[in-house]
Legacy VTK file of the C-alpha trace (Angstrom):
# vtk DataFile Version 3.0
C-alpha trace
ASCII
DATASET POLYDATA
POINTS 205 float
14.754 -5.448 -19.452
16.808 -5.365 -16.163
16.515 -1.469 -16.135
12.660 -1.481 -16.909
12.016 -4.105 -14.189
13.883 -1.803 -11.597
11.744 1.220 -12.994
8.625 -0.600 -12.463
9.423 -1.842 -8.819
10.254 1.893 -8.066
7.303 3.353 -9.438
5.082 0.912 -7.680
7.062 0.524 -4.418
4.843 -0.209 -1.567
5.484 3.366 -0.022
3.792 4.747 -2.862
0.762 2.742 -3.380
-1.504 4.271 -0.644
-0.833 7.731 -2.036
-1.890 6.586 -5.711
-5.149 4.912 -4.145
-5.909 8.080 -2.265
-5.598 10.458 -5.645
-7.953 7.947 -7.406
-10.470 7.797 -4.437
-10.781 11.506 -3.680
-11.685 12.133 -7.379
-14.084 9.476 -7.703
-17.538 10.537 -8.792
-18.959 9.883 -5.307
-21.214 12.583 -3.803
-19.363 12.422 -0.307
-16.047 12.897 -2.375
-17.484 15.650 -4.416
-18.555 17.563 -1.301
-14.928 18.061 -0.750
-13.445 21.000 -2.309
-10.450 20.846 -4.459
-8.064 22.687 -1.931
-9.313 20.188 0.967
-8.365 17.143 -1.332
-4.981 18.576 -1.896
-4.403 19.057 1.752
-5.336 15.420 2.342
-3.019 14.228 -0.352
0.076 16.289 1.073
-0.752 15.027 4.404
-0.552 11.456 3.171
2.482 12.501 1.046
4.446 13.640 4.079
3.507 11.151 6.646
3.318 7.976 4.787
6.068 8.605 2.158
8.615 11.545 3.165
8.767 10.567 6.858
9.444 6.671 6.025
12.019 7.578 3.426
13.861 9.883 5.843
13.697 7.479 8.552
15.174 4.624 6.182
17.935 6.838 5.368
18.794 7.409 8.987
18.748 3.601 9.466
21.190 3.510 6.369
23.383 6.072 7.956
23.632 4.006 11.240
24.156 0.886 9.062
20.800 -0.702 10.375
19.823 -1.451 6.762
22.379 -1.728 3.834
20.157 0.127 1.292
16.790 1.575 0.803
15.485 -1.456 -1.211
15.399 -3.363 1.938
16.495 -6.582 -0.203
17.735 -8.298 3.082
14.753 -9.860 4.831
16.787 -9.602 8.287
16.948 -5.760 7.893
13.194 -5.238 7.237
12.259 -5.374 10.972
12.559 -1.578 11.954
11.506 -0.179 8.417
8.168 -2.258 8.813
7.780 -0.862 12.432
8.086 2.648 11.112
5.562 1.810 8.300
3.074 0.202 10.723
3.284 3.380 12.981
2.822 5.882 10.231
0.056 3.880 8.495
-2.011 3.343 11.764
-1.689 7.030 12.638
-2.981 7.829 9.195
-5.819 5.659 9.793
-6.721 6.826 13.200
-6.651 10.459 11.811
-9.026 9.784 9.019
-11.253 7.921 11.301
-11.501 10.971 13.552
-12.368 13.389 10.534
-16.251 13.765 10.483
-18.203 12.326 7.745
-15.069 10.661 6.472
-15.983 7.671 4.177
-15.263 4.403 6.084
-13.539 2.925 3.001
-10.716 5.400 3.229
-9.685 4.713 6.863
-10.451 1.080 6.150
-7.774 1.363 3.428
-5.239 2.433 5.791
-6.220 -0.369 8.723
-5.735 -2.792 5.934
-2.470 -1.483 5.007
-1.466 -1.595 8.748
-2.546 -5.088 9.151
-0.653 -6.159 5.994
2.634 -4.606 7.327
1.972 -6.298 10.667
1.232 -9.617 9.151
4.443 -9.205 6.846
6.630 -8.256 9.767
5.619 -11.157 11.635
6.231 -13.591 8.683
9.427 -11.961 7.994
10.896 -13.714 10.965
10.455 -16.989 9.439
10.440 -16.414 5.681
10.857 -13.312 3.256
7.411 -12.034 1.813
7.176 -9.797 -1.180
5.830 -6.398 0.030
5.257 -5.436 -3.609
3.038 -8.487 -4.370
1.006 -7.498 -1.256
0.778 -3.826 -1.974
-0.447 -4.355 -5.521
-3.062 -7.100 -4.741
-4.513 -4.971 -1.893
-4.883 -2.176 -4.428
-6.890 -4.456 -6.651
-9.075 -5.577 -3.848
-9.966 -1.958 -2.919
-11.001 -1.142 -6.306
-13.452 -4.166 -6.039
-14.439 -3.088 -2.374
-15.193 0.504 -3.885
-17.317 -1.056 -6.688
-19.297 -3.172 -4.290
-19.687 -0.280 -1.664
-20.491 2.663 -3.782
-21.760 0.883 -6.786
-19.481 2.944 -8.926
-18.083 1.249 -11.956
-14.241 0.818 -11.147
-13.919 -2.140 -13.650
-11.287 -0.269 -15.968
-9.315 0.587 -12.687
-9.537 -3.010 -11.334
-8.173 -4.318 -14.876
-5.599 -1.869 -14.944
-4.587 -2.842 -11.345
-4.536 -6.358 -12.203
-2.187 -5.749 -15.218
0.116 -3.714 -13.100
0.093 -6.459 -10.451
1.315 -9.013 -13.051
3.972 -6.554 -14.118
5.259 -5.837 -10.763
5.259 -9.148 -9.471
7.114 -10.285 -12.924
9.609 -7.635 -12.374
10.392 -8.783 -8.955
10.872 -12.328 -10.166
13.060 -11.131 -13.110
15.183 -9.137 -10.734
15.633 -12.379 -8.636
14.642 -10.384 -5.612
12.043 -12.896 -4.641
11.188 -16.374 -5.252
7.782 -17.414 -6.717
6.544 -18.679 -3.352
7.340 -15.200 -1.757
5.381 -13.381 -4.627
2.463 -15.682 -4.199
2.583 -15.353 -0.362
2.765 -11.575 -0.496
-0.107 -11.681 -2.907
-2.396 -13.849 -0.779
-1.522 -11.525 2.380
-2.530 -8.622 0.506
-5.685 -10.101 -1.056
-6.998 -11.719 2.166
-6.559 -8.892 4.658
-8.100 -6.301 2.393
-11.151 -8.449 1.715
-11.301 -9.344 5.432
-11.022 -5.453 6.500
-13.760 -4.952 3.736
-16.267 -7.412 5.248
-15.641 -6.244 8.875
-15.739 -2.629 8.531
-17.051 -1.628 5.201
-20.012 -3.923 3.945
LINES 1 206
205 0 1 2 3 4 5 6 7 8 9 10 11 12 13 14 15 16 17 18 19 20 21 22 23 24 25 26 27 28 29 30 31 32 33 34 35 36 37 38 39 40 41 42 43 44 45 46 47 48 49 50 51 52 53 54 55 56 57 58 59 60 61 62 63 64 65 66 67 68 69 70 71 72 73 74 75 76 77 78 79 80 81 82 83 84 85 86 87 88 89 90 91 92 93 94 95 96 97 98 99 100 101 102 103 104 105 106 107 108 109 110 111 112 113 114 115 116 117 118 119 120 121 122 123 124 125 126 127 128 129 130 131 132 133 134 135 136 137 138 139 140 141 142 143 144 145 146 147 148 149 150 151 152 153 154 155 156 157 158 159 160 161 162 163 164 165 166 167 168 169 170 171 172 173 174 175 176 177 178 179 180 181 182 183 184 185 186 187 188 189 190 191 192 193 194 195 196 197 198 199 200 201 202 203 204
């Protein structure tokens, strides 16, 4: 069970969630998404893969070399400040660039705005207590499937159900590994939930 919990935590690491969401969003049966050709969609995915996954991982490895962080899992709350700053920068930059692309659906750059705010809120809370970034990421993903359903009237109920199940698995894994307490898990879940809903209300609806 310990190995399975680690695998789940790795597969659904917060760095990977935005990429998973972009893969799903770009191939939704929505006319504006269907207007983008396949190569353009792959280009956007490669962009997210490099900027929001590859660059942060390389930056974290550099921080580890200089012993600013002890490991890439960021289990120590005091070591999360610089990694969170890096994540805030790359997510904000991604949101800004998507905002500048003509006719880009607002829920796409809204997604990265909400992720940036989640990272900012967690980084502030991190000065006082440890918050589960995994919980925040998976709860935000569930909310965005709801936002897409409400905005585009596309039936994403299956995706929503799957994301809720995955959220339960991820949070249970973090508890099983004793990386977080229940309160830290619940707080992260609420941060992801409320921030994403707020961004949806302000920028999307």
